N, C-alpha and C positions, 0 to 999 in steps of 0.2 A: 504494500500500500504506500502510495506517495504521501508525503507530509501535506502536500497541497490538497489532498482529499478533504481536509477539515474545512476547506472553504466551499466545498460543493453544496448545492441546494437540491441535489437529486432526491426525488421522492417527496418533495414538499410542494404545497399548493399555496400561492400567494394571491391575495386580493389587493389591488392597487386603486383606491379611489383617487380620481384626478389623473388616471393613466392616459387620458387623451391630451394632456398638456405637454409642454416641452420637457420639463423635468420628469414628469410622470412617465412619459414615453421612453426616455432614456433609461429610467429605472426598470421599467417592464422588460426592455430588451436585455438589460444586464442580468436580471433575475432568471430569465429564460436561458440566457447563455451559460449561467451557472447551474442549470439543470432543473429549475423550478417550473411548474405549470402555473400559468398566470391568468387571473381574471381581471381584465382591464375594465374599470368602471369609470364612466363619465356621464355628466348630465346631458351630453349630446351624443347620441348613439353613433353617429358617423365618425366622430373623433375617437371613440372607444374602438370601433371596428378598424379604423386606419392603423392604430397602434397594434391591435391584435393581428392584423394581416402582416404588418412588418415583422412581428415576432415569428409568425408561421413561415414567412418567406425566408427567414434566417435559420429555419430548422427547429424552432421551438414550438411549444404547445400553448395556445392562448384562446380565450373566448372573450367576447365583448359583452358588457352589461350596461344598459342605460340606467343610471342611478344618480339622483341628487343626494350628495353625501350628508345633507342636513335633514333628510326625511327618513324616518325609521322604517317605513314600509319598503322604500327603495333599497335601503341597506340590507334588510332581511331578504329581499329578492336576489340581491347580488350574492349573498352568502349561500342561499339555496341553490343558485345556479352553479356555484363552485362545487357544492357537495353532489349535485345531480350529475355534473359532467366528470368531475375528477375524484369523487368519493370522499373528500374531506376538505378542510381548510385549516391551515396551521400557521399562516403568516399574513400580516397586514403591513402595508407601507402607505401611510396617509400623506397624499401629495396635493390635497386641495388647500388653497390658501392664497394670500396676496391681498391686493386691493389697497395697499398702504398709501400710494400716491394719489388715489382718486378722491379721498375725503380728508383733506388737510384743514384743521381748524386749531385756533389757539386753545390751549388746554382749558382756560377758564370759560370758554364758550362752546366747547365740543358738544354738538347736538346729539340727543339720544338716538335718533334714527340712524345716523352715521355710525355711532358707537355700536348699536345693535347689529348693523350690517357687517361690520368688521368682525364682531364676535361670532356671528353665524358662519362667516366664511372661513375663519381661522381656528375657532375652538369647537363649535358645534359640529363642524365638518370632520373633526378628528374624533369627537366623542361618539357620535351616532354609529359610524361604521365599526369602530372598535368594540362598542358594546355588543353589537350584533355578532361580530366575529368571535368575541370571547365567549359568548353564550354557546356558540357551536364548539369552540375548543373545549369548554368544560364538559359538554356532552360527550365528546370524543375521549376525554381523559388522557390525552397524550401530550399535553403542554402546548406551547406555541411561542411565536416571536413577533414582536411589533416594533416598527420604527416610525417615529413621527418626524415631521420637518418643522423646525423652529426657525430662528433668524438671529443674527447678531444683535438685532434690535431688542431681543429679550434681555440683553445685558447693557446695551449702549443707548443712552438717550440721544436725541437729535433735535435741534431747534427748528423744526419744520412742521409742527402740528401733528405728530404721530402718536398722540396719547393712546388711542384705542389700539393701534397696531402693536405698540410695545407691550401694552398690558395683555393683549391676546397671546402674543408669542411667549410672554412670561408664564401665562396660564398653561400653555402647551407643555412647557418644561416642567411646571409643577405637577401636571397630570402625569407626565412621564414618570416622575419619581414616585408619585402616589400609587399609580397602577403597578409599577415594578414591585413596590413593597407589598401591596395587597394581593397580587396574583402570583407571587413567587412560590407560594405553597402549592400552586397548581402547575408548576413547571413552566409558567409563561414569563418570558423575558420581555422587557419594554425599555427601549432606548430611543434616542433622537439624534438628528444631525442639526447643526447650526450654521447654515451657509451665510455668506455675505452676498453682495450683489452678483446675480447670475445672468449671463448674457443669453437672453431668450427673445423670441419675436415680440413678446409683450413689452419689452423695454428697449427695443431697437431704436426708437425715435430718440430716447434719452441718450443712449450711448452714441448715437449719430452726432451729438453735439460735442465737439472736441474738448471744449472747456469743461463740460460736465464730466466727461469720461476721465479727463486728466485729473480732476479733483478727487474722483474716487480712487483711481489707481495710485495717486500720490500717498494715500493713507494705507495702502496694502503692501507690506514688506516684499511679497513675492512679485509685485509690480504688474499685476493684471487682475481683471475681474474673473470670477469663476465661470466655468463652462458647465453644461449639463453633464458631461462625462465626469467632471470632478465630483459629482454627487454620488456616482454609482458604486465606486469601490467600497466606501465606508458603509453603505447600505447592505451590500452583499456580505461584507465582513460581520456586521452586527447581527444579521440573520443566520449566519453560518455557525457551525460547531466551533470554529476558531474563537468565537466570542461566548462560549458556553458559560463562562463565569462573569459575564458583564451584564449588568442590568441596572436601570435607573440612571444611566449616564447620558450625557449629551456631548457629541464629538463636534468640535468646531471645524468647519470647512471654509476658512476665511482668509487663506493666504497669509496668516499671521496678524491680521487686523487687531483682534482682541488682545494679542500679546503686547501691543503697543499702547493700550489704553489704560 
C-alpha cells in the first residue's frame, strides 16, 4: 500500500451544495479525482448538471440535484438522491456563500433585510444541508466528514461596511467547532477552510481594475490572489484519512495574509 493511499476518497459519497459555482465546481472535480462519488447541488439545475457532466467527462461519478441550500425540503431531497443513487452519504462540502460586496452599509445603520440576507446565504446555507446530511450519517452509523468554507473576514475587520458578512463567517467557524465537538462521539469530523480573495467570474470586474487588484495583492505575502484550484487540496486532505485526527479546525488558504495581521 502506498502512503498516498491515506489521501484517497475511494468508497465515499460527497454532497456539495453550491457545486454549480466556480469554487464548488473545482471542489467537485477534485473530490471525484480523489475517488469520491459526488452529488452536485445547486439552486439552478443546469449549473449543477454542467459540473456533474464535467466530473463524468473526466472519468468520475456524479449526479446533479436542484436544491436551494436554505430550504430543508430541498436539502432532504439532495440527501435522498445521494442514498438512492450511491447507497449512502458520508461527506459534505458546503460551498454556498458570498454576497459581501453587494450590501455594504455603515455598521450603525446596517439594515435588517440586508443582514438577514447575508445570514441566509452564508450561515443558513451551511446549517440546513449539514443537518440533513448528518441525520443520514447517524442512520448509517459509520461516521462522516464535513468541510465548511469560511473567509479571512471571520478574523479580519475591514472599513467597508461588512458587518453582516464578518459576523456570518465568524458564525460558520463557531458552528464548525461546535459541530466537531458535538458529533465527535458519532465519528463525524467537521473542519473548515478560510480563503482570502479568490479569482472567480463573480469578481472578474473587480480584479479587472489594476489599482484594486494591486491593493489586494500588496497585502498577501505570496503576492497573488487565490485561485479555485488553491481551495481543492486542503478540502481533499480534510476529508481524507490523512486528517483522521483533525476536527474542529479551520485551515487558512490566504497566501499568508492573516500571518501579517
